[in-house]
C-alpha positions as CSV (number, residue, x, y, z in Angstrom):
1,X,2.0,6.2,12.6
2,X,2.8,8.2,9.4
3,X,-0.1,6.4,7.6
4,X,-2.7,7.8,10.0
5,X,-1.3,11.3,9.9
6,X,-1.2,11.2,6.1
7,X,-4.8,10.1,5.9
8,X,-5.9,13.0,8.2
9,X,-4.1,15.5,6.0
10,X,-5.4,14.0,2.7
11,X,-8.9,13.8,4.3
12,X,-9.0,17.5,4.9
13,X,-7.7,18.2,1.4
14,X,-10.3,15.9,-0.3
15,X,-13.3,17.1,1.9
16,X,-14.9,19.4,-0.8
17,X,-14.4,16.7,-3.4
18,X,-16.0,14.1,-1.2
19,X,-19.0,16.2,-0.6
20,X,-19.6,16.7,-4.4
21,X,-19.1,13.0,-5.2
22,X,-21.6,12.1,-2.4
23,X,-24.2,14.4,-3.8
24,X,-23.6,13.0,-7.3
25,X,-24.2,9.5,-6.1
26,X,-20.7,8.2,-6.8
27,X,-20.0,5.0,-4.8
28,X,-16.9,4.3,-2.8
29,X,-16.4,1.0,-4.6
30,X,-16.3,2.9,-7.9
31,X,-13.6,5.2,-6.5
32,X,-11.6,2.2,-5.3
33,X,-11.7,0.4,-8.6
34,X,-10.9,3.6,-10.6
35,X,-7.9,4.3,-8.4
36,X,-6.7,0.7,-8.6
37,X,-6.9,0.4,-12.3
38,X,-5.2,3.8,-12.8
39,X,-2.3,3.0,-10.5
40,X,-1.8,-0.4,-12.1
41,X,-1.9,1.1,-15.6
42,X,0.7,3.7,-14.6
43,X,3.0,1.1,-13.0
44,X,2.8,-1.2,-16.0
45,X,3.0,1.3,-18.8
46,X,5.4,3.8,-17.2
47,X,7.5,2.5,-14.4
48,X,8.1,-0.9,-16.1
49,X,9.2,1.0,-19.2
50,X,11.7,3.1,-17.3
51,X,9.6,6.3,-17.2
52,X,10.3,6.5,-13.5
53,X,9.4,10.0,-12.5
54,X,6.1,10.3,-14.3
55,X,5.2,6.7,-13.4
56,X,5.8,7.4,-9.7
57,X,3.9,10.7,-9.9
58,X,0.9,9.1,-11.7
59,X,0.7,6.1,-9.3
60,X,0.8,8.5,-6.4
61,X,-2.2,10.5,-7.7
62,X,-4.2,7.4,-8.1
63,X,-3.2,6.0,-4.7
64,X,-4.6,9.2,-3.2
65,X,-8.0,7.9,-4.3
66,X,-7.5,5.0,-1.9
67,X,-7.8,7.6,0.9
68,X,-10.8,9.2,-0.8
69,X,-13.0,6.2,-0.9
70,X,-13.1,5.8,2.9
71,X,-14.1,9.4,3.4
72,X,-16.7,9.0,0.7
73,X,-18.1,5.9,2.5
74,X,-18.4,7.8,5.7
75,X,-20.1,10.7,4.0
76,X,-22.6,8.2,2.6
77,X,-23.4,6.8,6.0
78,X,-20.7,4.1,6.4
79,X,-19.0,1.5,4.3
80,X,-20.0,-2.1,3.6
81,X,-18.3,-5.4,4.3
82,X,-17.8,-6.0,0.6
83,X,-16.2,-2.5,0.2
84,X,-13.7,-3.2,3.0
85,X,-12.7,-6.5,1.4
86,X,-12.5,-4.9,-2.1
87,X,-10.4,-2.1,-0.7
88,X,-7.9,-4.5,0.9
89,X,-7.8,-6.6,-2.3
90,X,-7.2,-3.6,-4.5
91,X,-4.4,-2.4,-2.2
92,X,-2.6,-5.7,-2.7
93,X,-3.1,-5.5,-6.4
94,X,-1.5,-2.0,-6.6
95,X,1.4,-3.0,-4.4
96,X,2.1,-6.0,-6.7
97,X,1.9,-3.8,-9.8
98,X,4.3,-1.2,-8.4
99,X,6.9,-3.6,-7.1
100,X,6.4,-6.0,-10.1
101,X,7.1,-3.0,-12.4
102,X,10.3,-2.2,-10.6
103,X,11.4,-5.9,-10.8
104,X,10.6,-5.9,-14.5
105,X,12.6,-2.7,-15.2
106,X,15.6,-3.6,-13.1
107,X,15.9,-7.1,-14.6
108,X,15.6,-5.7,-18.1
109,X,16.7,-2.4,-19.4
110,X,17.4,-1.1,-15.9
111,X,20.1,-3.7,-15.5
112,X,20.4,-3.9,-11.8
113,X,19.6,-7.3,-10.4
114,X,20.2,-6.2,-6.8
115,X,17.5,-3.6,-7.0
116,X,15.2,-6.1,-8.6
117,X,15.8,-8.4,-5.7
118,X,15.2,-5.6,-3.1
119,X,11.9,-4.7,-4.8
120,X,10.9,-8.4,-4.8
121,X,11.8,-8.8,-1.1
122,X,10.0,-5.5,-0.3
123,X,6.8,-6.9,-2.0
124,X,7.0,-10.2,0.0
125,X,7.6,-8.3,3.3
126,X,4.6,-6.1,2.5
127,X,2.4,-9.2,1.9
128,X,3.6,-10.8,5.2
129,X,2.9,-7.5,7.1
130,X,-0.6,-7.4,5.9
131,X,-1.2,-11.2,6.3
132,X,0.0,-11.3,9.9
133,X,-2.4,-8.6,10.9
134,X,-5.4,-10.1,9.0
135,X,-4.7,-13.6,10.4
136,X,-4.2,-12.3,13.9
137,X,-7.4,-10.2,13.9
138,X,-9.2,-13.2,12.5
139,X,-8.5,-15.1,15.7
140,X,-9.2,-12.2,17.9
141,X,-5.7,-10.8,18.5
142,X,-5.2,-7.0,17.8
143,X,-2.1,-6.3,15.8
144,X,-1.6,-2.6,15.0
145,X,2.1,-2.3,15.6
146,X,4.6,-1.8,12.9
147,X,7.4,0.6,11.8
148,X,6.6,0.4,8.1
149,X,3.0,0.0,7.0
150,X,1.5,0.3,3.5
151,X,1.7,4.1,3.3
152,X,5.3,4.1,4.4
153,X,6.2,1.4,1.9
154,X,4.7,3.3,-1.0
155,X,6.3,6.6,0.1
156,X,9.7,5.0,0.2
157,X,9.3,3.1,-3.1
158,X,7.6,5.9,-5.1
159,X,9.7,8.7,-3.8
160,X,12.9,6.8,-4.5
161,X,11.6,5.9,-8.0
162,X,10.5,9.4,-8.8
163,X,13.8,11.0,-7.6
164,X,15.8,8.5,-9.6
165,X,13.7,9.5,-12.7
166,X,14.8,13.1,-12.0
167,X,18.4,12.0,-12.2
168,X,19.2,11.9,-8.5
169,X,21.7,9.0,-8.0
170,X,21.0,6.2,-5.6
171,X,17.6,7.5,-4.6
172,X,15.7,4.3,-5.4
173,X,18.6,2.3,-3.9
174,X,18.2,4.2,-0.6
175,X,14.4,3.9,-0.7
176,X,14.4,0.2,-1.3
177,X,17.0,-0.6,1.3
178,X,15.1,1.4,3.9
179,X,11.9,-0.3,2.8
180,X,13.4,-3.8,3.2
181,X,15.0,-3.0,6.6
182,X,11.8,-1.4,7.9
183,X,9.7,-4.2,6.4
184,X,11.7,-6.9,8.1
185,X,11.5,-5.0,11.5
186,X,7.7,-4.6,11.0
187,X,7.2,-8.4,10.4
188,X,9.2,-9.1,13.5
189,X,7.2,-6.6,15.5
190,X,3.9,-8.1,14.5
191,X,5.1,-11.7,15.2
192,X,6.1,-10.6,18.7
193,X,2.9,-8.7,19.2
194,X,0.8,-11.8,18.2
195,X,2.9,-14.1,20.4
196,X,2.3,-11.8,23.4
197,X,-1.4,-11.3,22.6
198,X,-2.0,-15.0,22.2
199,X,-0.5,-16.0,25.6
200,X,-1.2,-19.7,24.9
201,X,-4.9,-19.2,24.1
202,X,-6.5,-21.9,21.9
203,X,-8.1,-21.1,18.5
204,X,-11.7,-20.1,18.7
205,X,-14.1,-22.9,18.2
206,X,-15.5,-23.1,14.6
207,X,-19.1,-22.1,14.1
208,X,-21.5,-25.1,13.9
């Protein structure tokens, strides 16, 4: 998966920073919240206002912090259950901000309702992709398959947005079409994987 490979590369890049933050007592949760607030602010203030290149660039910088918090947690001896839930929640918030900003721009001054629809569908498919995995794992069924996961979704959306901001025609169109097609395939892959993994098994009995 591209997501796993990207995390390995970014992990090596951030290693010296992680060591300094760990020594300074910075918590992974603080990094998560900082990255989330920064990405949301960039999406709302820049992308939604049509400043597409700098908006995509700034969001990307803050999204990289999402890969830093996990490394920092490991450097401090391991993450917490709360940190894992916070990280996933913040991921969804950033996704909503990025795609919501695109919808806002393209239904307003951007004047392209088709691209607004593609951004909205991409957001919905991303939510479904994450939900299927979480729900499946909640009933004991592994669900790690998928052509387009969160990293790929953000690469397609942000790269297309940034290149459009540089004046390259149809870059965001291509990015969003690929995202929607890949997202639909991924949802299908995960539904099939859960169907095969379940094999008629009943739901686990609730705890007394």
